[in-house]
N, C-alpha and C positions, 0 to 999 in steps of 0.2 A: 614260125614258132618252133619247128622241128630242128632248127639249127641253134637254138639257144642253149648255152651252157651255164649252169647254175653253180656258183662257187660259195662255199661257206668258209669263213676264216675264224678260227678260235685264237683271239689275239691276247697275248700277255705282254708284260713289260719287256721281256728279252727275247721271246720266241713267238712265232706265228705258225699255227698248224692249219693246213688247208685241205679241203676235200671238194670233189667235183661230182655233180649229178647231171647227166644229160637230159634232154627233153624226153627221151625214151625211157628214162628211169635207171640207166646204168650208172653206177657210181665207182669212184676210185679215189684212193688217198694220194694227196700231194706231198705228204711228209712235212717235216719241220724245217723252218728257215729262221735265221736270226732276224730280229725285229730292228731293221735299219731303215732309213728314209726311203731308199729305192727298192727294197726287197719285195714289197707286195706287187709293185708294177712289173718287176722282172718275173715273178712267179706267174702272173696272169698272162703275160705275153708268151710264155712258154706253152700255155694251154691252147691259145688260139690267137692268131695275128689279127683277126677281125674283131676289133673292140666292140662293135655294135651288137655282137652276139653274146657278150658276157653280161651276167647279172651276179652281183656280189652282195653278200650280207655278212655283218659281224655284230657282236654284242657291244653295247655301250659299256665302257669301263674306264679305268684310270688313265688310259692312253688318249682319251678324248676323241676328237674328230679329225685328226691329222690324216689318217688313211683315207677317209671319205673325201676329204678335200683334194688329196693327191690324185685319187682315181677320177674325181670329177674333172680336174684339169686335164687328165688324159682321155676324157670322154668315155669313161667306163662307168656304167650304171652301178651305183653302190648305195645300199641303205644301211642305216644303223638301227638296231632293234633294241628295245628295252628288255633286259633279262626277265623281268617279272611278267612280261606278256608273251613269252615263248611257250607254246603248248608243250606239256610234258605228259608222257604216258604213265598211268597209274601202275605202281609196282616196279618201275624201272629204278634199280638201285646201283647201276653201274655207270660211272661217270669218268670219262677220259677225254683228253683233248681231241683225239681222233674221232670219237663218237660225237662229241659236241660239234665239230666242224661238219661232219657228215649230216648230222641232224639239221643244222642250219641250212645246208644246201638243199636237202629234201623238202624242208618246210618252205623255203623260198620257191622251189619249183611248184609246190602245191598252193602257192599264194596264201600261206597261213601265218605270215609274219606281219607284225604291226611296226611300221617304220616310225621313228621319232624325227622331229624337225632338227636338221643340222643347222646351228646358228652360223651366221656370217662371222668372219674373224673380228669385225668391228663390234658386233653384238657380244661375242664371247669375251672380248677385252673389257667392255663395259660391265658385263656380268661379274667377271673376276674382280674388277675394281670395286664394284658395289659390295660383293661378298667380303672382300678384304676390309672395307670400312666397317661392315657389320661385325666381323670378327674382332676388329680393334675395339669396337664399342663394348662387345661382350667381355673382352680381356680387361678393359678399363673398369667395368662394373665388378668383375671378379676380384680385382686387386683392391678396389674400394671396400668391398665386403670383408676381405681379409683384414684390412686396416681397422674397420669398425669392430671386428671381433677381438682384435688385439687390444683396442682401447677399452672394451668392456671387461676383458680379463684383468687389465691393469687398473680398473675402477677410475677411469677418467670420465667424469660426467660431461656430456656435451652441453655447450652453452645454450640457454633458452633464447628463443627469438631469432636465431640465426639458421638460415637454410643450409642444409648439407651441401658441400662442394661449391659454395659461393666464395667470393673473394674474402669476406669476413671469416668464413669457416676455415679457409686455408691459412689466414693470418693466425687464427686460434691454434691450429695444428702446429704452426711454427714455434709457438710459445711453450709447447709441452716438453717437460724434462723428466723422463722416468728416473727412478732412484737407481736402479741397477745399470751399470755400464753396458751390459749385454742387451738390455732392453732399449737403451739409447741407440745401439747399432741397428736393432730390428726396426725401430720406428723410423730411423733415417732411411733404411733400405726400403720400407714401405712407401715413404713419401717420394723417394727417387723413382721407384718403379711406377707409381701413379703418374708422376710428372712426365715420364717417358711415354707411358701409354696414352696419356692425353695428347701429347705432342704428335704421336703417331696417328691417332684418330683425327686430329685437326688437319694434318697433312693430307690424309686420304680423303677426308671430307671435302676439302677445297679442290683437290684434283678431280674428284668425282663430279662435282658441280661444273667445273670448267669443261670436263670431257663431255658431259651430257649436253651442255649448251651448244657446243661446237660440233657435235657428232651428227651422224645421219639420222638419229632418232629424236632430234631436238623438237621437231614439229609434233610428234606423238606425245612427248613428255609435256609440252606446253598445252596440248589439248586435254590431257588427263587432269591437269591442274585447274581446269575450269569447273570441275566437279567439287562440290563442298566436301571437305574431309580429306581430300587428296592434295598434299603439299608437294614441294619439290622432291624430297627424298622418297616419299611413297611413290610418286610418279616415276622416278628413276628406277626404283626397285621393281615395280610392276613391269616396266619396259624391259629391264635387264633380264628378268626371269621369263617373260612371256614372248618377247620379241615383237615382230610385226603382227598386230592383231588381225590384219586382213587375211591371215591364213585360216582363221575360223570362219566358216561359211555362215554360221548362225550363232547368236549369243548362247543358245543352249549347249553348243559345242564347247564354248569357253567355260561355262559353268561346270560341265561334266569334267573337263580337263583339270580344273582346279580342285574338284572333289567336293563341291558344296551342294550337290544334288542328293535327294534322299535315296538310301539303299532300298531295295525291294526284294521280297520273297513271296511271289504270288504263284498260285497253282489252281487251275480250274476256275471256279467262281470266287475263290478267296483271293483278295488283294491285301497284302500286308506291306506297309512301308515303314522303314526304320530311320535310324540316324543317318547323317550324311556319309557318303562313301569314303571321304578323306583320301582319295587317290590324288596323284599328281603332286604338285609342289606345295609343301607345307608352309613355306615362307610366304608364298602368294596368299594363301588362306589367312595367315596372320595379318598381312598388310591390309587386305580387303576387309577383314573383320574390324580392325582398328578404325579404318575409315568409316565403316558402318556405325560404330559407336558414336562417332562425331555427329553423324546425321540423326541418330536416335536421341541424343541429349540436347540438341540445339534446335528449337523450333524455327521454321523458315520465317523470314520477314513478311509483313503484310503485302498483299499484291503479288501477282504472278505474271510471268512472261512465258512466251512459247518456246524459249530455247531449252536445250536438253538439260543444262545444269539446273535451271529453276524447276523444271518438271521433276528431275531426280530428287531434289531436296524436299519438295512437297510430298512426293510419293513415298519416299523412304521414312520420313518422320511420322506421317500419319499411318502408314502401314505398320510401323513398329508399335504405335499406340493401339492400333486395332488388334494386333496379335496379343499384346499384353492384356488388353481388356477382355479377351476371350480365353484367358487362363494360361497362355503360353509363358513359361519362365523367360526373364529378360535375355538369358544366354541363348535360348532357343530362338526367340524373336529376332535377335540381332543377326543370327546366322541366316534367317529368312530374308532380311533386307540386304545382307551382304551378297546373297545370291542375286537379288534384283540389282544391286549396285554394279555387279559385273555386267549385267545387261546394258546399263547406261555407259559403262566403260567401253564396251564394244561399240555402242551407237556413236559415242562422241568421237571415237578414233576412226571408225570405219565409214560411217555414213555422213559425218560432218566434214565439209571441205576444209583442207588445211589453210 
């Protein structure tokens, strides 16, 4: 251990500032280098030719995990840390790249940094595709809302008995003829933008499903879909954001990671628990909560079996009823069963054979 050299990298889009702390506590600045593909490796080899004695840390940021993967291929130990989990001294009001790099190196030496899981390139690609589809869906929704507001301002009453954005609704939109020529241009532009957004969403949707079925996480995605309330897109979204669930040793670790465990402020004999912590991935919390609502609203069929999916459906439905009967608001009760649903998600993927 006395030969270990700890390196902190303050990584930006165009520059990287490095600092070194030895096992004995001596530190020195490595200066600034341009952020190029081979620059971090060259900087580290100048420090020490023995790669096994190097330990590197840098903050997660917009540059992603490229440096961590490059150093891993070079057999250099590197961790990526979450900025929100880096300890900070109270009253420290000076922030520079040099101080940040040196602070990372010191905290790494003291084992005071929390590493985040670096996804594989295949998982990161699935995650980016999943988020692109969700972004396209949000864009489509935003454009549709803009069109509706335009129609309301022009006093175009929507036809009764026709669902919005159905084939019949689109046919009705095509018959609209505003009086003002400028409004005709605006309406045509709205319709064109919505058509393009819908086509983009459909392309990404099909690509996502095809990638998920053929990818390395196909088995986990299929296992998740055995649980009631979790369809293909929810299963893909959970897998894309959480990765391989076997990295969680216990379901409580998964629940804490998603942020659906109660906060607590206890001291002495006083125990006080509050709302959920809401740490971690907000999108995962939304996905698992929507799946929990399905379980809360649909009673299980008569008869039970011993498999995980049947146990989950019975447990979640009656647990929701129990919580509501004891005065819990529905929104609070559903968070409670969402937390338990995560336990079943862990069980069906980690303990159930593929």
